[in-house]
DODOLO-992420 format. One line per field, with one value per residue (C-alpha): residue number from 1; chain; z, y, x. Coordinates in Angstrom, 3 decimals, always signed. Layout:
% residues N
num <- NUM	...
chaine <- A	...
up <- Z	...
north <- Y	...
east <- X	...
END
This chain:
% residues 433
num <- 1	2	3	4	5	6	7	8	9	10	11	12	13	14	15	16	17	18	19	20	21	22	23	24	25	26	27	28	29	30	31	32	33	34	35	36	37	38	39	40	41	42	43	44	45	46	47	48	49	50	51	52	53	54	55	56	57	58	59	60	61	62	63	64	65	66	67	68	69	70	71	72	73	74	75	76	77	78	79	80	81	82	83	84	85	86	87	88	89	90	91	92	93	94	95	96	97	98	99	100	101	102	103	104	105	106	107	108	109	110	111	112	113	114	115	116	117	118	119	120	121	122	123	124	125	126	127	128	129	130	131	132	133	134	135	136	137	138	139	140	141	142	143	144	145	146	147	148	149	150	151	152	153	154	155	156	157	158	159	160	161	162	163	164	165	166	167	168	169	170	171	172	173	174	175	176	177	178	179	180	181	182	183	184	185	186	187	188	189	190	191	192	193	194	195	196	197	198	199	200	201	202	203	204	205	206	207	208	209	210	211	212	213	214	215	216	217	218	219	220	221	222	223	224	225	226	227	228	229	230	231	232	233	234	235	236	237	238	239	240	241	242	243	244	245	246	247	248	249	250	251	252	253	254	255	256	257	258	259	260	261	262	263	264	265	266	267	268	269	270	271	272	273	274	275	276	277	278	279	280	281	282	283	284	285	286	287	288	289	290	291	292	293	294	295	296	297	298	299	300	301	302	303	304	305	306	307	308	309	310	311	312	313	314	315	316	317	318	319	320	321	322	323	324	325	326	327	328	329	330	331	332	333	334	335	336	337	338	339	340	341	342	343	344	345	346	347	348	349	350	351	352	353	354	355	356	357	358	359	360	361	362	363	364	365	366	367	368	369	370	371	372	373	374	375	376	377	378	379	380	381	382	383	384	385	386	387	388	389	390	391	392	393	394	395	396	397	398	399	400	401	402	403	404	405	406	407	408	409	410	411	412	413	414	415	416	417	418	419	420	421	422	423	424	425	426	427	428	429	430	431	432	433
chaine <- A	A	A	A	A	A	A	A	A	A	A	A	A	A	A	A	A	A	A	A	A	A	A	A	A	A	A	A	A	A	A	A	A	A	A	A	A	A	A	A	A	A	A	A	A	A	A	A	A	A	A	A	A	A	A	A	A	A	A	A	A	A	A	A	A	A	A	A	A	A	A	A	A	A	A	A	A	A	A	A	A	A	A	A	A	A	A	A	A	A	A	A	A	A	A	A	A	A	A	A	A	A	A	A	A	A	A	A	A	A	A	A	A	A	A	A	A	A	A	A	A	A	A	A	A	A	A	A	A	A	A	A	A	A	A	A	A	A	A	A	A	A	A	A	A	A	A	A	A	A	A	A	A	A	A	A	A	A	A	A	A	A	A	A	A	A	A	A	A	A	A	A	A	A	A	A	A	A	A	A	A	A	A	A	A	A	A	A	A	A	A	A	A	A	A	A	A	A	A	A	A	A	A	A	A	A	A	A	A	A	A	A	A	A	A	A	A	A	A	A	A	A	A	A	A	A	A	A	A	A	A	A	A	A	A	A	A	A	A	A	A	A	A	A	A	A	A	A	A	A	A	A	A	A	A	A	A	A	A	A	A	A	A	A	A	A	A	A	A	A	A	A	A	A	A	A	A	A	A	A	A	A	A	A	A	A	A	A	A	A	A	A	A	A	A	A	A	A	A	A	A	A	A	A	A	A	A	A	A	A	A	A	A	A	A	A	A	A	A	A	A	A	A	A	A	A	A	A	A	A	A	A	A	A	A	A	A	A	A	A	A	A	A	A	A	A	A	A	A	A	A	A	A	A	A	A	A	A	A	A	A	A	A	A	A	A	A	A	A	A	A	A	A	A	A	A	A	A	A	A	A	A	A	A	A	A	A	A	A	A	A	A	A	A	A	A	A	A	A	A	A	A	A	A	A	A	A	A	A	A	A	A	A	A	A	A	A	A	A	A	A	A	A	A	A	A	A	A	A	A	A	A	A
up <- +120.278	+118.079	+114.611	+111.900	+108.334	+106.362	+107.588	+105.459	+104.680	+102.866	+100.326	+102.254	+100.136	+101.993	+101.414	+100.918	+104.058	+104.477	+105.311	+102.794	+100.077	+101.569	+100.722	+97.308	+96.389	+97.603	+95.957	+92.744	+93.660	+94.067	+91.240	+89.458	+90.371	+90.315	+86.601	+86.045	+87.557	+85.909	+84.162	+85.090	+89.115	+87.639	+86.100	+89.877	+91.749	+89.012	+89.688	+93.513	+94.044	+91.297	+93.886	+96.890	+96.154	+99.391	+97.639	+98.517	+97.451	+95.883	+93.156	+92.348	+91.339	+93.055	+93.984	+94.576	+94.703	+91.612	+89.892	+91.579	+90.761	+87.186	+86.270	+88.427	+86.334	+82.929	+84.133	+84.515	+81.383	+79.923	+80.699	+78.189	+74.195	+71.767	+73.339	+69.728	+67.949	+70.221	+69.871	+66.530	+66.586	+66.411	+67.984	+70.592	+67.374	+66.724	+70.583	+71.030	+68.015	+69.344	+72.909	+71.387	+69.722	+72.507	+74.586	+71.576	+71.429	+75.236	+75.359	+71.920	+73.767	+75.466	+73.233	+73.908	+77.744	+80.423	+83.047	+80.524	+83.771	+84.545	+80.468	+81.510	+84.275	+82.124	+79.650	+82.099	+83.075	+79.546	+78.998	+82.305	+80.878	+77.820	+80.058	+81.822	+78.640	+77.489	+80.571	+81.060	+77.547	+77.336	+80.946	+80.205	+76.520	+78.154	+80.772	+80.921	+84.345	+84.290	+87.702	+89.707	+87.783	+89.186	+92.443	+92.906	+91.326	+93.264	+96.867	+95.341	+94.705	+98.042	+100.294	+98.036	+98.287	+102.636	+102.769	+100.884	+102.622	+106.631	+105.933	+105.868	+109.474	+110.361	+107.738	+104.519	+102.525	+100.771	+101.333	+100.176	+102.040	+101.923	+103.708	+107.787	+106.647	+105.561	+104.084	+103.298	+99.945	+100.242	+98.743	+100.453	+99.174	+95.649	+95.670	+95.799	+95.192	+91.187	+91.230	+93.126	+90.811	+87.615	+89.340	+90.107	+86.141	+85.619	+88.228	+87.322	+84.060	+84.638	+87.362	+85.484	+82.622	+84.428	+86.619	+82.785	+82.165	+85.861	+89.424	+92.364	+96.412	+96.257	+92.937	+94.096	+97.450	+95.126	+93.059	+95.972	+97.532	+94.509	+93.349	+96.834	+97.162	+93.749	+94.632	+97.625	+95.870	+95.424	+91.596	+89.456	+86.106	+88.099	+88.649	+84.895	+84.195	+85.925	+84.383	+80.621	+82.123	+83.806	+79.909	+77.622	+80.083	+79.824	+76.071	+75.904	+78.396	+76.961	+79.167	+81.231	+82.311	+84.643	+86.898	+86.738	+87.841	+90.707	+93.553	+91.552	+91.967	+95.531	+95.812	+94.120	+96.425	+99.277	+97.945	+97.344	+100.489	+101.652	+99.797	+101.102	+104.373	+104.005	+102.270	+105.299	+107.740	+105.810	+105.345	+101.728	+98.616	+97.301	+98.701	+95.556	+93.127	+90.658	+90.231	+88.087	+89.628	+90.850	+94.308	+96.586	+98.305	+95.228	+98.376	+96.337	+93.245	+91.406	+89.383	+86.019	+84.454	+84.994	+84.657	+80.809	+80.459	+80.813	+78.776	+76.306	+76.123	+76.696	+73.340	+71.339	+72.491	+71.775	+69.069	+67.932	+70.736	+73.708	+76.768	+77.649	+79.509	+83.161	+82.582	+83.095	+86.829	+87.316	+84.437	+85.456	+87.416	+83.852	+82.533	+85.474	+87.669	+90.813	+93.563	+92.360	+90.994	+89.743	+86.150	+83.636	+85.059	+81.231	+79.627	+75.937	+77.063	+79.097	+76.264	+73.611	+76.735	+77.221	+73.966	+71.185	+68.215	+67.996	+71.813	+71.328	+68.178	+69.565	+72.632	+70.363	+67.821	+71.751	+72.329	+68.718	+68.710	+71.496	+70.459	+67.374	+68.647	+70.941	+69.969	+66.828	+64.725	+66.884	+66.675	+70.130	+68.768	+68.267	+71.837	+73.518	+71.999	+72.918	+76.378	+79.396	+79.015	+76.026	+76.933	+80.089	+78.400	+76.252	+78.933	+80.862	+77.940	+76.846	+80.314	+80.822	+77.726	+78.611	+82.416	+81.338	+79.559	+82.908	+84.623	+84.017	+84.970	+83.827	+85.349	+88.156	+87.915	+89.721	+87.163	+83.969	+85.216	+86.066	+82.413	+80.885	+82.848	+81.626	+77.727	+77.891	+78.863	+76.542	+73.410	+74.799	+74.788	+71.296	+69.719	+70.828	+70.239
north <- -90.267	-90.237	-92.086	-89.444	-90.990	-87.531	-84.583	-81.378	-80.193	-76.609	-75.354	-72.358	-70.657	-70.747	-67.801	-68.304	-68.488	-68.068	-71.993	-72.996	-71.085	-73.076	-76.268	-75.290	-73.648	-77.043	-79.162	-77.153	-77.452	-81.057	-81.622	-79.583	-82.070	-85.042	-84.751	-83.262	-86.802	-89.200	-88.399	-91.270	-89.738	-86.553	-88.541	-90.393	-87.313	-85.711	-89.163	-89.352	-85.446	-85.472	-87.063	-84.206	-80.929	-78.547	-76.169	-72.417	-69.182	-66.450	-63.436	-64.629	-68.465	-71.520	-73.011	-76.874	-79.282	-80.982	-77.395	-76.938	-80.745	-79.589	-76.542	-78.402	-81.434	-78.951	-76.913	-79.859	-81.294	-78.135	-79.835	-82.145	-81.964	-83.248	-82.687	-80.825	-83.840	-86.267	-84.164	-84.704	-88.606	-90.313	-90.190	-87.237	-84.666	-85.743	-85.463	-82.068	-80.922	-81.679	-80.387	-77.018	-77.281	-77.835	-74.836	-72.390	-72.994	-72.675	-69.471	-68.444	-68.757	-65.631	-63.905	-64.106	-64.840	-62.787	-63.864	-63.570	-63.944	-67.456	-68.397	-67.639	-69.880	-72.674	-72.008	-72.349	-75.285	-76.599	-75.631	-77.477	-80.654	-79.970	-79.010	-82.354	-84.742	-82.971	-83.816	-87.268	-87.845	-86.631	-88.326	-91.911	-91.410	-90.488	-92.895	-96.213	-97.529	-99.205	-100.958	-97.533	-95.547	-98.853	-99.027	-95.568	-95.647	-98.790	-97.168	-94.009	-95.838	-97.553	-93.806	-92.620	-96.247	-96.073	-92.312	-92.933	-96.329	-94.620	-92.220	-95.168	-94.580	-90.983	-89.681	-89.006	-85.859	-86.630	-89.275	-91.498	-89.970	-93.008	-92.639	-92.171	-93.720	-92.004	-94.010	-92.374	-91.986	-91.915	-89.423	-89.309	-87.211	-86.592	-83.772	-86.400	-90.143	-89.504	-88.400	-90.597	-93.182	-91.316	-91.897	-95.480	-96.655	-94.549	-96.475	-99.637	-99.277	-99.004	-101.366	-103.875	-103.964	-104.030	-106.991	-108.716	-108.929	-108.511	-108.840	-108.246	-108.222	-104.537	-104.442	-106.663	-104.708	-101.702	-103.652	-104.761	-101.592	-99.934	-101.606	-102.032	-98.256	-97.723	-99.776	-98.258	-94.613	-95.466	-94.117	-95.950	-94.211	-95.218	-98.787	-99.095	-97.174	-99.862	-102.725	-101.082	-101.296	-105.154	-105.792	-104.108	-105.732	-109.181	-108.830	-107.946	-110.472	-113.345	-116.576	-114.900	-111.989	-113.840	-115.027	-111.830	-109.514	-112.164	-109.567	-106.550	-109.352	-109.387	-105.992	-106.241	-108.861	-107.109	-104.055	-105.784	-107.492	-103.243	-102.185	-104.906	-104.564	-100.835	-101.935	-104.135	-101.269	-98.570	-101.506	-101.142	-102.560	-98.990	-97.869	-100.103	-97.245	-99.797	-97.059	-94.274	-91.813	-88.606	-88.548	-86.141	-84.650	-83.081	-81.396	-77.936	-78.909	-79.730	-82.794	-83.743	-83.462	-79.623	-79.382	-80.918	-78.608	-75.728	-76.663	-77.754	-74.169	-72.308	-74.077	-73.168	-69.383	-69.478	-72.749	-71.526	-70.347	-70.950	-69.067	-69.163	-71.579	-72.331	-70.104	-72.537	-72.584	-68.786	-68.709	-71.201	-68.792	-67.036	-70.619	-71.620	-73.019	-70.924	-71.873	-73.926	-73.587	-76.359	-77.981	-79.849	-83.644	-84.156	-83.533	-83.487	-81.426	-78.641	-78.462	-77.449	-74.877	-73.311	-73.767	-74.170	-76.365	-75.449	-76.928	-79.575	-81.096	-80.323	-82.183	-85.473	-84.802	-85.089	-88.555	-89.918	-89.370	-90.958	-94.000	-94.487	-93.873	-96.383	-98.862	-100.385	-100.539	-102.897	-105.652	-107.324	-109.394	-105.938	-104.479	-107.445	-106.805	-103.305	-101.823	-102.362	-98.087	-98.263	-100.931	-98.910	-95.175	-97.198	-98.847	-95.692	-93.344	-95.476	-95.361	-92.276	-91.422	-93.409	-92.052	-88.485	-88.610	-88.090	-86.978	-84.089	-85.745	-83.534	-80.522	-81.524	-81.908	-83.991	-86.704	-84.591	-84.494	-88.404	-89.062	-86.790	-88.529	-91.690	-90.580	-89.206	-92.282	-94.196	-92.022	-91.920	-96.115	-95.563	-93.576	-95.081	-99.102
east <- +46.880	+44.251	+44.945	+44.503	+44.259	+44.657	+46.423	+46.111	+49.355	+49.105	+51.769	+53.704	+56.327	+59.604	+62.178	+65.193	+67.844	+71.230	+71.687	+69.709	+71.662	+74.718	+72.812	+72.046	+75.607	+77.158	+74.828	+75.803	+79.582	+79.527	+77.280	+79.645	+83.086	+81.571	+80.450	+84.071	+85.272	+83.090	+79.779	+77.980	+78.513	+76.836	+73.930	+73.483	+73.229	+70.620	+68.593	+68.669	+67.864	+64.466	+62.810	+63.629	+63.020	+63.623	+61.836	+62.958	+61.496	+63.786	+63.233	+60.090	+61.402	+61.646	+65.297	+65.101	+68.167	+67.252	+67.573	+71.094	+72.028	+71.222	+73.309	+76.277	+76.270	+75.940	+78.459	+80.784	+79.667	+81.737	+84.859	+84.415	+84.876	+82.379	+79.553	+78.120	+79.325	+77.377	+73.907	+74.043	+73.466	+70.094	+67.841	+68.951	+69.055	+64.936	+63.923	+65.879	+64.098	+60.768	+61.229	+62.758	+59.868	+57.361	+59.723	+58.758	+55.208	+54.788	+56.216	+54.342	+50.990	+52.164	+50.547	+47.208	+47.227	+46.307	+48.892	+52.045	+54.903	+52.969	+53.672	+57.115	+56.910	+56.044	+58.123	+61.459	+59.654	+59.832	+63.131	+64.211	+63.265	+65.470	+68.619	+67.792	+67.551	+70.893	+72.489	+71.381	+71.765	+75.764	+76.776	+75.538	+76.836	+80.038	+80.213	+77.634	+77.996	+75.188	+75.504	+75.746	+72.637	+70.780	+72.124	+71.396	+67.902	+67.001	+68.000	+65.928	+63.104	+63.254	+63.426	+60.545	+58.290	+58.929	+58.310	+54.667	+54.141	+55.002	+52.308	+49.602	+50.435	+51.291	+48.598	+48.718	+47.846	+44.443	+42.161	+39.004	+35.676	+33.501	+30.757	+31.842	+35.539	+38.374	+40.999	+44.514	+45.713	+49.496	+52.246	+55.507	+57.895	+56.243	+53.233	+50.120	+48.703	+48.027	+51.813	+53.399	+51.829	+53.289	+56.235	+56.198	+55.144	+58.677	+60.497	+58.461	+59.502	+63.769	+63.873	+61.383	+63.969	+66.600	+65.277	+64.821	+68.880	+70.294	+68.709	+70.262	+68.668	+68.694	+66.679	+64.302	+63.407	+62.680	+60.527	+58.476	+58.156	+57.535	+54.588	+52.924	+53.270	+51.534	+49.049	+47.880	+47.980	+44.349	+44.766	+42.890	+44.902	+47.872	+47.030	+45.892	+49.241	+51.196	+49.318	+50.564	+54.080	+54.160	+52.354	+54.985	+57.890	+56.145	+55.910	+59.487	+60.825	+58.935	+58.746	+61.875	+59.903	+57.505	+60.551	+62.218	+59.201	+58.457	+59.392	+56.788	+54.068	+54.968	+54.503	+50.985	+49.978	+51.101	+49.103	+46.275	+45.972	+46.390	+43.848	+41.155	+42.218	+41.062	+37.771	+36.901	+37.768	+35.741	+32.822	+32.455	+34.266	+33.762	+37.400	+38.771	+37.250	+35.804	+32.979	+33.429	+31.547	+33.322	+34.106	+31.454	+34.943	+36.618	+38.703	+38.475	+39.891	+36.919	+36.108	+37.071	+33.886	+33.418	+37.095	+37.359	+34.361	+36.060	+38.985	+36.971	+35.244	+38.701	+39.822	+36.460	+37.621	+40.842	+41.587	+45.153	+47.548	+44.976	+44.663	+48.162	+50.546	+49.666	+46.766	+43.756	+43.561	+43.521	+40.741	+38.160	+35.932	+35.411	+34.482	+31.399	+33.968	+34.024	+36.081	+38.777	+41.790	+43.968	+44.842	+42.826	+43.234	+44.074	+47.208	+45.660	+43.045	+45.359	+47.332	+44.312	+42.840	+46.416	+48.183	+45.365	+46.310	+49.728	+50.172	+48.460	+50.068	+53.393	+52.897	+51.529	+54.857	+56.676	+55.056	+55.346	+58.850	+59.733	+57.818	+59.342	+63.044	+62.391	+59.853	+61.838	+58.723	+57.130	+59.835	+59.765	+63.359	+64.957	+63.517	+64.629	+68.371	+68.545	+69.723	+67.008	+66.797	+65.510	+62.522	+62.329	+62.169	+59.154	+57.024	+56.858	+55.960	+53.204	+52.373	+52.216	+50.735	+47.677	+47.509	+47.664	+44.389	+42.963	+45.533	+48.543	+51.435	+54.387	+53.286	+55.055	+58.927	+59.464	+57.418	+59.007	+62.592	+62.526	+60.918	+63.530	+66.053	+64.884	+64.342	+68.219	+70.040	+67.718	+68.538	+72.439	+72.173	+70.214	+73.207	+75.864	+77.094
END
């Protein structure tokens, strides 16, 4: 057997078949019944299903376990009274308002779009994020069982991390090509290494915030594996964002944070040791990606410099409503980037290119509203006294906002759904005493 550090994977649409349809129906019914029994059970199902796609195509759209679970949870929530009154509370009303505006602007970009069907796809994705926020908010507002949530989150994080770390041996979906050496960049259940880094940021924020107040062996294990996997993605922006999460947790937790986050530090040490081993294997410290030079092997997805230039040119040509949500990858050839089909590797430039000034402002408004809702005006005292979910939402949002300067991560539902689940839980924690 020859070790292959990178095993090419090709995206293939899998049509819906009867056994898969039965599974989706079972997840839908199960999530609905669990939510009727206790809303927190429905929220736990959403947390567990988010990183597991099991994607199948039907009627031009993609069915996933998370979508089936989300629809089931929403159906289960209709059996409870007073949902509208709960949604009128702060900050849920403001957050849902900016989310609705974001959905509306995304749909509005169809006016000048060449591919309007793609705009519909992106608009429905934004609707899914809004529905995920609503489901998480209403479930947690009605049933605040933190122990159950943290246990499910820990187990899910362990599964994702182990699936990624196994690729160090079994082969990863992408790699660093340095001379004759190929170093794997792990992803596991998530789409790619940068996306896994983003998932680890969100999970570190949640687990780390809870470690400040209530540790367990399960949580500590999840922290070790999550940070280790995040380091071995070799995502430079991901490393920076993980450091940002840690900095916010330490600032809010004070001296106690240094003890509480020891498992994360252990994961960091193991991850660094693994990275150094790969540096020895490659006979160069270049594997540590200290240079800002782009990779000579772009894997058919271009380099950031040319993608950013194309995004800027698209915005200049369509300054108000852009070229249409989701249209960037299909128009690259017209802007000088031939043979490449990908996103802009920047959330902010992507929003400018695809939605012009309106979508860019809607994106900024979204981030500002979240930070204002959970930041307490920068008061560490109030942040320490708040629910750990609030601290986690602030840390994860700041990390994602920084990371997405050079990556576009909420394009991927596994990242967007995980983030909005956290925002929904945190909003419920703020709105209720």
